C-alpha positions as CSV (number, residue, x, y, z in Angstrom):
1,X,4.2,22.0,72.1
2,X,2.6,25.2,70.6
3,X,-0.1,27.1,72.4
4,X,-2.6,25.9,69.8
5,X,-1.7,22.2,70.5
6,X,-1.9,22.8,74.2
7,X,-5.3,24.3,73.9
8,X,-6.4,21.4,71.6
9,X,-5.2,18.9,74.3
10,X,-7.1,20.7,77.0
11,X,-10.4,21.0,75.0
12,X,-10.2,17.4,73.6
13,X,-10.3,16.1,77.2
14,X,-14.0,17.3,77.4
15,X,-16.3,14.5,76.2
16,X,-17.9,15.4,72.8
17,X,-21.4,14.5,74.2
18,X,-21.0,17.0,77.0
19,X,-19.9,19.7,74.6
20,X,-22.8,18.9,72.3
21,X,-25.4,19.1,75.1
22,X,-24.1,22.5,76.2
23,X,-24.1,23.9,72.7
24,X,-27.6,22.6,72.0
25,X,-28.9,24.2,75.2
26,X,-27.2,27.5,74.4
27,X,-27.5,27.8,70.5
28,X,-29.8,25.0,69.4
29,X,-29.2,22.3,66.8
30,X,-26.2,22.6,64.5
31,X,-24.4,21.1,61.5
32,X,-20.7,20.4,61.3
33,X,-19.1,20.6,57.9
34,X,-15.5,19.5,57.4
35,X,-13.2,20.6,54.5
36,X,-10.5,18.3,53.3
37,X,-8.3,18.6,50.2
38,X,-5.7,15.8,49.7
39,X,-5.2,12.6,51.5
40,X,-1.7,11.1,50.9
41,X,1.7,10.2,52.3
42,X,4.1,12.9,51.2
43,X,7.7,12.0,50.4
44,X,10.7,14.3,51.0
45,X,10.7,15.0,47.2
46,X,7.0,15.9,47.0
47,X,7.0,18.6,44.3
48,X,3.5,20.2,44.9
49,X,1.8,22.4,47.5
50,X,2.2,20.8,50.9
51,X,-0.6,23.0,52.2
52,X,-3.2,21.2,50.2
53,X,-2.4,17.9,52.0
54,X,-5.1,17.6,54.7
55,X,-4.0,14.3,56.2
56,X,-2.0,11.2,55.7
57,X,-3.9,8.0,55.1
58,X,-3.3,6.9,58.8
59,X,-4.4,10.3,60.1
60,X,-7.5,10.3,57.9
61,X,-8.5,6.8,59.1
62,X,-8.1,7.8,62.7
63,X,-10.3,10.9,62.1
64,X,-13.0,8.8,60.4
65,X,-13.0,6.4,63.4
66,X,-13.6,9.3,65.7
67,X,-16.3,10.8,63.5
68,X,-18.1,7.4,63.2
69,X,-18.2,7.1,67.0
70,X,-19.6,10.5,67.7
71,X,-21.4,12.0,64.7
72,X,-24.1,11.1,62.2
73,X,-22.4,11.6,58.9
74,X,-24.7,12.7,56.0
75,X,-24.4,14.5,52.7
76,X,-26.3,17.5,51.2
77,X,-28.9,15.3,49.6
78,X,-29.6,13.7,53.0
79,X,-29.7,17.1,54.6
80,X,-32.2,18.4,52.0
81,X,-34.5,15.3,52.4
82,X,-34.4,15.4,56.2
83,X,-35.1,19.1,56.5
84,X,-38.0,18.7,54.0
85,X,-39.4,15.8,56.0
86,X,-38.7,16.9,59.6
87,X,-38.3,20.6,59.3
88,X,-35.0,20.5,61.1
89,X,-31.4,19.3,61.0
90,X,-30.6,15.7,61.9
91,X,-29.2,15.3,65.3
92,X,-25.4,15.1,65.6
93,X,-25.1,15.7,61.8
94,X,-21.7,16.1,60.1
95,X,-20.8,16.4,56.4
96,X,-17.3,15.5,55.1
97,X,-16.3,17.5,52.1
98,X,-13.3,17.5,49.7
99,X,-12.3,20.3,47.4
100,X,-10.7,20.3,44.0
101,X,-10.9,16.7,42.7
102,X,-7.5,15.2,43.4
103,X,-6.9,11.6,42.4
104,X,-6.0,10.6,45.9
105,X,-9.6,11.4,46.9
106,X,-10.5,8.3,44.9
107,X,-7.5,6.1,45.5
108,X,-7.0,6.8,49.2
109,X,-10.0,8.6,50.8
110,X,-12.8,6.7,49.0
111,X,-11.7,3.2,50.2
112,X,-11.5,4.4,53.8
113,X,-14.9,6.1,53.6
114,X,-16.3,2.8,52.3
115,X,-14.5,0.9,55.1
116,X,-16.4,3.0,57.7
117,X,-19.6,3.2,55.6
118,X,-19.5,7.0,55.6
119,X,-20.8,9.3,52.9
120,X,-19.0,12.4,51.7
121,X,-19.2,15.2,49.3
122,X,-16.5,15.8,46.7
123,X,-16.5,19.3,45.1
124,X,-14.7,18.8,41.8
125,X,-13.1,21.2,39.3
126,X,-15.0,20.1,36.2
127,X,-12.4,21.2,33.6
128,X,-9.6,19.2,35.2
129,X,-11.4,15.9,35.5
130,X,-9.9,13.2,33.2
131,X,-7.1,15.5,32.1
132,X,-3.4,15.8,33.0
133,X,-3.5,19.4,34.3
134,X,-1.9,20.9,37.4
135,X,-3.7,23.4,39.4
136,X,-2.1,26.9,39.4
137,X,-0.9,26.6,43.0
138,X,0.8,23.3,42.3
139,X,2.5,24.8,39.3
140,X,4.0,27.5,41.5
141,X,5.0,25.1,44.1
142,X,6.6,22.9,41.5
143,X,8.7,25.9,40.3
144,X,9.8,26.8,43.8
145,X,10.5,23.2,44.9
146,X,12.3,21.8,41.8
147,X,14.3,24.9,40.6
148,X,18.1,24.4,40.4
149,X,18.6,28.1,40.3
150,X,18.5,29.8,43.6
151,X,17.1,33.2,42.5
152,X,14.9,34.7,39.8
153,X,13.6,38.1,38.7
154,X,10.6,39.1,36.5
155,X,9.4,42.4,35.2
156,X,5.8,41.5,34.3
157,X,3.0,41.2,35.1
158,X,4.6,42.6,38.3
159,X,8.2,43.3,39.2
160,X,9.5,40.6,41.5
161,X,12.8,39.3,42.7
162,X,13.0,36.2,44.8
163,X,15.9,34.4,46.5
164,X,14.9,30.9,47.5
165,X,17.7,30.7,50.1
166,X,16.0,33.6,52.0
167,X,13.1,31.3,53.1
168,X,13.3,28.5,55.7
169,X,12.4,26.0,53.1
170,X,11.1,25.6,49.5
171,X,7.5,25.2,50.7
172,X,7.8,28.6,52.4
173,X,8.9,30.1,49.1
174,X,6.1,28.4,47.3
175,X,3.6,29.8,49.9
176,X,4.9,33.3,49.3
177,X,4.5,32.9,45.5
178,X,1.0,31.5,45.9
179,X,0.0,34.4,48.2
180,X,1.4,36.9,45.6
181,X,-0.5,35.2,42.8
182,X,-3.8,35.7,44.7
183,X,-3.4,39.5,44.4
184,X,-3.4,39.3,40.5
185,X,-6.1,39.3,37.9
186,X,-6.5,35.8,36.5
187,X,-4.8,36.5,33.2
188,X,-1.9,38.1,35.0
189,X,-1.7,35.2,37.4
190,X,-1.1,32.8,34.4
191,X,1.6,35.2,33.0
192,X,3.2,35.4,36.4
193,X,3.6,31.6,36.6
194,X,5.0,31.4,33.0
195,X,7.5,34.2,33.5
196,X,8.6,32.9,36.9
197,X,9.1,29.3,35.5
198,X,11.1,30.7,32.6
199,X,13.3,32.8,34.9
200,X,14.0,29.8,37.1
201,X,14.5,27.7,34.0
202,X,11.9,25.2,35.1
203,X,9.9,23.3,32.5
204,X,6.4,22.4,33.7
205,X,5.4,19.3,31.7
206,X,1.9,18.8,33.0
207,X,1.5,15.6,30.8
208,X,3.8,13.8,33.2
209,X,1.4,14.1,36.2
210,X,-1.9,12.4,36.8
211,X,-3.1,14.3,39.8
212,X,-6.8,14.6,39.3
213,X,-9.7,12.1,39.1
214,X,-11.2,10.8,35.9
215,X,-14.9,10.7,35.1
216,X,-15.0,6.9,35.5
217,X,-13.6,7.4,39.1
218,X,-16.4,9.9,39.8
219,X,-19.1,7.7,38.3
220,X,-17.9,4.8,40.5
221,X,-18.0,7.0,43.6
222,X,-21.3,8.5,42.8
223,X,-22.8,5.0,42.5
224,X,-21.0,4.1,45.8
225,X,-22.6,6.7,48.0
226,X,-20.4,9.8,47.4
227,X,-22.1,13.0,46.4
228,X,-20.4,14.9,43.7
229,X,-20.6,18.6,43.9
230,X,-19.3,21.4,41.7
231,X,-16.2,23.5,42.4
232,X,-16.0,25.6,39.2
233,X,-14.6,24.8,35.7
234,X,-11.0,26.0,36.0
235,X,-10.6,27.1,39.7
236,X,-9.7,30.7,39.1
237,X,-9.4,33.1,42.0
238,X,-13.1,34.0,42.1
239,X,-12.8,37.6,43.3
240,X,-10.2,38.3,40.6
241,X,-12.3,37.5,37.5
242,X,-15.1,39.4,35.8
243,X,-18.8,38.8,36.2
244,X,-19.3,36.9,32.9
245,X,-16.5,34.5,33.6
246,X,-17.7,34.1,37.2
247,X,-21.2,33.2,36.0
248,X,-19.7,30.7,33.5
249,X,-17.6,29.0,36.2
250,X,-20.6,28.6,38.5
251,X,-23.2,27.5,36.0
252,X,-21.2,25.4,33.6
253,X,-19.5,23.3,36.2
254,X,-22.9,22.1,37.2
255,X,-23.9,21.4,33.6
256,X,-20.7,19.5,32.8
257,X,-20.8,17.3,35.8
258,X,-24.5,16.5,35.4
259,X,-23.8,15.6,31.7
260,X,-21.0,13.3,32.7
261,X,-22.6,11.6,35.7
262,X,-26.2,11.6,34.6
263,X,-27.2,12.9,38.1
264,X,-28.4,16.2,39.5
265,X,-25.7,18.4,41.1
266,X,-27.2,20.2,44.1
267,X,-24.1,21.5,45.9
268,X,-21.4,24.1,45.1
269,X,-18.2,24.5,47.0
270,X,-16.9,28.0,46.4
271,X,-13.2,28.1,45.4
272,X,-10.9,30.6,47.1
273,X,-11.2,34.3,46.6
274,X,-8.3,36.7,46.5
275,X,-7.3,39.5,48.8
276,X,-10.1,42.0,48.7
277,X,-11.0,45.0,50.9
278,X,-13.6,44.4,53.6
279,X,-16.1,46.7,51.9
280,X,-15.8,44.6,48.7
281,X,-16.4,41.3,50.4
282,X,-20.1,41.8,51.0
283,X,-20.7,42.9,47.4
284,X,-18.7,40.0,46.0
285,X,-20.3,37.4,48.2
286,X,-23.8,38.6,47.3
287,X,-23.0,38.5,43.6
288,X,-21.6,34.9,44.0
289,X,-24.6,33.8,46.1
290,X,-27.0,35.1,43.5
291,X,-25.2,33.3,40.8
292,X,-25.3,30.0,42.7
293,X,-29.0,30.4,43.4
294,X,-29.8,31.2,39.7
295,X,-27.7,28.3,38.5
296,X,-30.0,25.9,40.3
297,X,-28.0,24.7,43.2
298,X,-29.6,23.9,46.6
299,X,-26.5,24.5,48.8
300,X,-23.3,26.3,48.7
301,X,-20.3,26.7,51.0
302,X,-18.9,30.2,51.5
303,X,-15.8,31.8,53.0
304,X,-16.6,31.4,56.7
305,X,-15.2,29.2,59.4
306,X,-17.4,27.5,62.0
307,X,-20.6,25.6,62.7
308,X,-23.9,25.9,60.9
309,X,-26.7,26.7,63.3
310,X,-30.3,25.6,62.5
311,X,-31.8,28.9,63.8
312,X,-29.8,31.0,61.4
313,X,-29.4,28.6,58.5
314,X,-28.7,30.0,55.0
315,X,-28.3,27.1,52.6
316,X,-26.0,29.3,50.4
317,X,-23.7,30.5,53.1
318,X,-22.6,27.2,54.7
319,X,-19.6,27.5,57.0
320,X,-16.9,24.8,57.1
321,X,-14.0,23.7,59.3
322,X,-10.7,23.2,57.5
323,X,-8.7,20.1,58.4
324,X,-4.9,20.2,58.1
325,X,-2.1,17.6,58.1
326,X,-0.5,19.2,61.2
327,X,-3.7,18.6,63.3
328,X,-2.8,16.2,66.1
329,X,-5.6,13.9,67.2
330,X,-6.5,16.2,70.1
331,X,-6.4,19.3,67.9
332,X,-8.7,17.5,65.4
333,X,-11.2,16.6,68.1
334,X,-11.1,20.1,69.5
335,X,-11.7,21.6,66.1
336,X,-14.9,19.6,65.8
337,X,-16.2,20.5,69.2
338,X,-14.8,24.0,69.7
339,X,-14.1,25.5,66.2
340,X,-14.5,29.0,67.5
341,X,-11.4,28.5,69.6
342,X,-9.4,26.5,67.0
343,X,-9.5,28.6,63.9
344,X,-6.5,29.2,61.7
């Protein structure tokens, strides 16, 4: 058992009600926002990024049962209406969010959410809905995990040599390539993937894979109590693109989803940023926040882990708690009650 799991077991033994009472007395009312990505059962030959799988179906159902017992699950529309009416957060409030728009969110997560009568928010990448396209990280994972060649070298956009046998497993190699891609401007990132695939002699035929939801799936979920939020048009690395493209990704994702669903989009889930210096983070986040506000959203998540406290609430800097497939039930429970102690 790792130290993290041991800590999770220790903290999970404290009743959630006791934790909530202590936190309310010390910090006041708060909102818990969870971040999921994919819900599926991975096989040994899973060719995409394992790190995007947040839970198996059985794990997710267990987590929903725990949430249903101890929290009041809402979405951003409910939060907006309650704050406007009462002037404060709902008691015991929690929002379940999903990023990207994977098909398993509809096929696996949605039926379980309905089973427990729980709302959720799905932040979808508008340009990928209804299309057979792989996200850039899944393309890199596919190269690393399906290559027959053991090594490859490229000269541009950066010089890179990689030996797959030098990593504990193919997912570790994929993780290394994904982290490398996050350092590159968006155009160079795409060239990096193409050159790497060519060097490994891997053909990425995206038409073979239906990994994202269609608009009919989203319309059904929207009618069934799921809030659909925006998550950009093409999911670039936000800090690695220019201001005009950033503005387009933020504003047009809202416009496209509203046109397809016929319903206002009020929430934006900020996609990942690249590796930037600490002094650049504040400037970048202010620019992004301004764009979200000017595009007409009411809420936005940002790049911070933790709870959202009522007495310091900024609707455009909402913290979240990431849920991972390696979270044991005690670790999951500890994350919800003590996120400060259970971060990555």
